[in-house]
C-alpha positions in Angstrom: -3.2 -66.0 31.8 -2.9 -68.9 29.3 -5.2 -71.9 29.9 -2.7 -74.6 30.7 -5.3 -77.3 30.4 -5.9 -76.5 26.7 -2.3 -75.8 25.9 -0.6 -78.3 23.5 2.5 -79.9 24.9 5.7 -78.6 23.3 6.7 -82.1 22.0 3.3 -83.0 20.5 2.5 -82.8 16.8 -1.2 -83.1 16.2 -3.2 -83.7 13.1 -2.8 -85.7 9.9 -1.1 -83.0 7.8 1.2 -81.9 10.6 2.3 -85.5 11.4 2.8 -86.4 7.7 5.0 -83.3 7.2 7.0 -84.0 10.3 7.8 -87.6 9.0 8.6 -86.3 5.5 11.0 -83.6 6.8 12.9 -86.2 8.8 12.2 -84.6 12.2 13.1 -86.9 15.1 9.9 -88.6 16.3 9.8 -90.9 19.3 6.4 -92.6 18.5 3.1 -92.0 16.8 -0.2 -92.5 18.6 -3.3 -93.3 16.5 -6.9 -93.5 17.7 -7.9 -97.0 18.4 -9.7 -98.6 15.4 -9.0 -95.7 13.1 -7.6 -97.0 9.8 -9.0 -94.5 7.3 -7.2 -93.9 4.0 -5.1 -90.9 5.1 -4.1 -92.5 8.4 -3.0 -95.7 6.6 -0.7 -93.8 4.4 0.9 -91.9 7.3 1.5 -95.0 9.3 3.1 -96.7 6.3 5.6 -93.8 6.0 6.2 -94.0 9.7 7.0 -97.7 9.6 9.4 -97.1 6.6 11.4 -94.9 9.0 11.0 -97.4 11.9 9.0 -95.0 14.0 7.0 -96.9 16.6 3.2 -96.8 16.2 0.8 -97.5 19.1 -3.0 -97.3 19.4 -4.5 -95.0 22.0 -7.9 -93.9 23.3 -9.2 -90.7 21.9 -9.3 -89.2 25.4 -5.5 -89.6 25.6 -5.1 -87.9 22.2 -7.4 -85.1 23.4 -5.3 -84.6 26.5 -2.0 -84.6 24.6 -3.1 -82.3 21.8 -4.9 -79.8 24.1 -7.0 -77.4 22.0 -5.4 -78.5 18.7 -7.5 -80.8 16.5 -5.7 -84.1 16.3 -7.9 -86.0 13.7 -7.1 -89.2 15.4 -3.3 -89.1 15.2 -0.6 -87.5 17.3 3.2 -87.7 17.0 5.5 -87.3 20.0 8.6 -85.5 18.8 12.1 -85.8 20.3 13.4 -82.7 22.1 16.8 -83.5 20.6 18.0 -85.7 17.7 19.4 -89.1 18.6 22.9 -90.2 17.7 24.3 -93.6 17.0 26.3 -95.9 19.3 29.2 -95.4 16.8 28.9 -91.6 17.3 29.3 -92.1 21.1 32.3 -94.4 20.7 33.9 -92.1 18.2 33.5 -89.2 20.7 35.3 -91.2 23.4 38.1 -91.9 21.0 38.4 -88.2 20.0 38.8 -87.3 23.7 41.4 -90.0 24.1 39.4 -91.7 26.8 38.1 -95.3 27.3 34.4 -95.4 26.7 32.2 -94.5 29.6 28.5 -95.4 28.9 25.2 -95.7 30.6 22.7 -98.2 29.3 19.0 -98.0 30.4 17.0 -101.2 30.1 13.4 -100.1 29.6 13.5 -97.2 32.0 10.0 -95.7 31.8 9.9 -92.5 33.9 10.9 -89.4 31.9 12.0 -87.7 35.1 14.4 -90.5 35.9 15.8 -90.4 32.4 16.3 -86.6 32.6 18.0 -86.9 36.0 20.3 -89.6 34.7 21.3 -87.6 31.7 22.0 -84.6 34.0 24.3 -86.7 36.2 25.9 -88.4 33.2 26.9 -85.0 31.8 28.4 -84.0 35.1 30.4 -87.2 35.5 31.9 -87.3 31.9 29.8 -90.1 30.5 30.3 -90.2 26.7 26.7 -91.3 25.9 23.5 -92.8 27.2 21.8 -95.7 25.3 18.1 -96.5 25.5 15.9 -99.1 23.7 13.6 -97.9 20.9 10.5 -99.5 22.6 9.2 -99.7 26.1 11.3 -96.8 27.3 11.1 -93.1 28.1 12.5 -91.1 25.2 13.8 -87.6 24.6 10.6 -85.7 25.3 10.2 -82.1 26.5 9.7 -83.5 30.1 13.1 -85.3 29.9 14.8 -82.2 28.6 13.4 -80.1 31.5 14.3 -82.7 34.1 17.9 -82.8 32.7 18.2 -79.1 33.5 19.7 -78.5 30.1 22.1 -81.4 30.1 20.2 -83.0 27.2 21.8 -80.4 24.9 25.3 -81.8 25.7 24.7 -85.5 26.2 24.8 -88.0 23.3 21.8 -90.3 23.4 21.4 -93.3 21.1 18.5 -95.7 20.6 18.9 -99.4 19.8 16.6 -102.1 18.9 18.0 -104.8 21.2 19.9 -104.1 24.5 21.2 -107.6 24.8 22.7 -107.6 21.3 24.2 -104.1 22.0 26.0 -105.6 25.1 27.5 -108.4 23.0 28.8 -105.8 20.5 30.3 -103.6 23.3 32.0 -106.5 25.0 33.7 -107.4 21.7 35.1 -103.9 21.7 36.5 -104.3 25.2 33.8 -102.5 27.2 33.2 -104.0 30.6 29.5 -104.2 31.4 28.3 -103.6 35.0 24.6 -104.3 35.7 23.0 -102.6 38.7 20.7 -105.1 40.5 20.1 -106.8 43.8 22.2 -109.7 45.1 25.3 -108.6 43.3 28.8 -107.6 44.5 29.1 -104.5 46.7 29.9 -101.7 44.2 32.7 -100.5 46.4 34.6 -103.7 45.7 34.4 -103.2 41.9 37.1 -101.4 40.0 35.2 -99.5 37.2 38.3 -97.9 35.7 38.7 -98.4 32.0 36.1 -98.9 29.3 32.8 -99.5 31.1 29.1 -99.4 30.7 26.6 -99.2 33.6 23.3 -100.9 33.0 20.2 -99.5 34.9 17.0 -101.5 34.7 13.3 -100.8 34.8 11.9 -99.0 37.9 9.8 -101.9 38.8 11.2 -105.0 37.1 14.9 -104.2 37.2 17.2 -105.5 34.5 15.8 -108.1 32.1 16.9 -111.7 32.7 18.8 -112.0 29.4 20.5 -108.6 29.9 21.5 -109.5 33.4 23.1 -112.8 32.1 25.2 -110.9 29.6 26.6 -108.5 32.1 30.2 -109.1 33.1 29.4 -108.2 36.7 26.3 -107.4 38.8 26.9 -104.7 41.3 24.6 -103.7 44.3 24.3 -100.8 46.7 24.3 -101.8 50.4 20.8 -101.3 52.0 20.8 -100.5 55.7 17.2 -99.3 56.1 13.7 -100.8 55.8 13.5 -100.0 52.0 15.4 -102.5 49.9 15.8 -100.4 46.7 16.8 -96.9 45.5 15.2 -94.7 42.9 16.8 -95.6 39.5 18.3 -92.2 38.9 19.8 -92.1 42.5 21.4 -95.6 42.0 22.7 -94.6 38.6 24.2 -91.4 40.0 26.1 -93.3 42.8 27.5 -95.8 40.3 28.5 -93.1 37.8 30.5 -91.2 40.5 32.1 -94.4 41.6 33.2 -95.1 38.1 34.4 -91.5 37.7 36.6 -91.9 40.8 38.3 -94.9 39.2 38.9 -92.9 35.9 40.6 -89.9 37.6 
């Protein structure tokens, strides 16, 4: 039986040569982790290439790199590869146009739990969402864990990454997309007609939607809470709102 503790994760690329080649080949990479304080010649060159391709770089303790790489020698650098290549927002809008349908989007504002992202992608695929949009930083990305949590839906769902969610919302509004932010103290979602071009914004699991993003939404919608707990899991809330929007689109 294989030792799972020493088994390298499927979305991890460990070692200087392996990471360098992954960058050079154009393989989709979510981020690169480098050992804290390690700025030797070879690593500096790799990080320079990463920044040219706008791949996020973060420092990490060697214990974390040891855990991620398992038995593979990491030489102080690990890349986390995407389970699927990202598309652009233009690709998503073009897909909606090809289908002759008003855009139906889900925007995730710094959602961090990969299981939540996977579950949202799964529901999005089931409800006819044209694409999911996430920020490049401070967000779960298309990792192996997300792919597994999506139960295969990641293969069919278009996912785009953008630098700034607030700017994205401005651009979508100019194209006639109505933006609904899911947050507390908003309008009961049952009173909102989500037919037509729309985007549902789901915020961070703990902080919710960022203040600037909330201010840019056309409407804030809330789910009624009748119990002692005053919030739902992000993927559950997203699922309820996606199906409500789908009802208006049928």
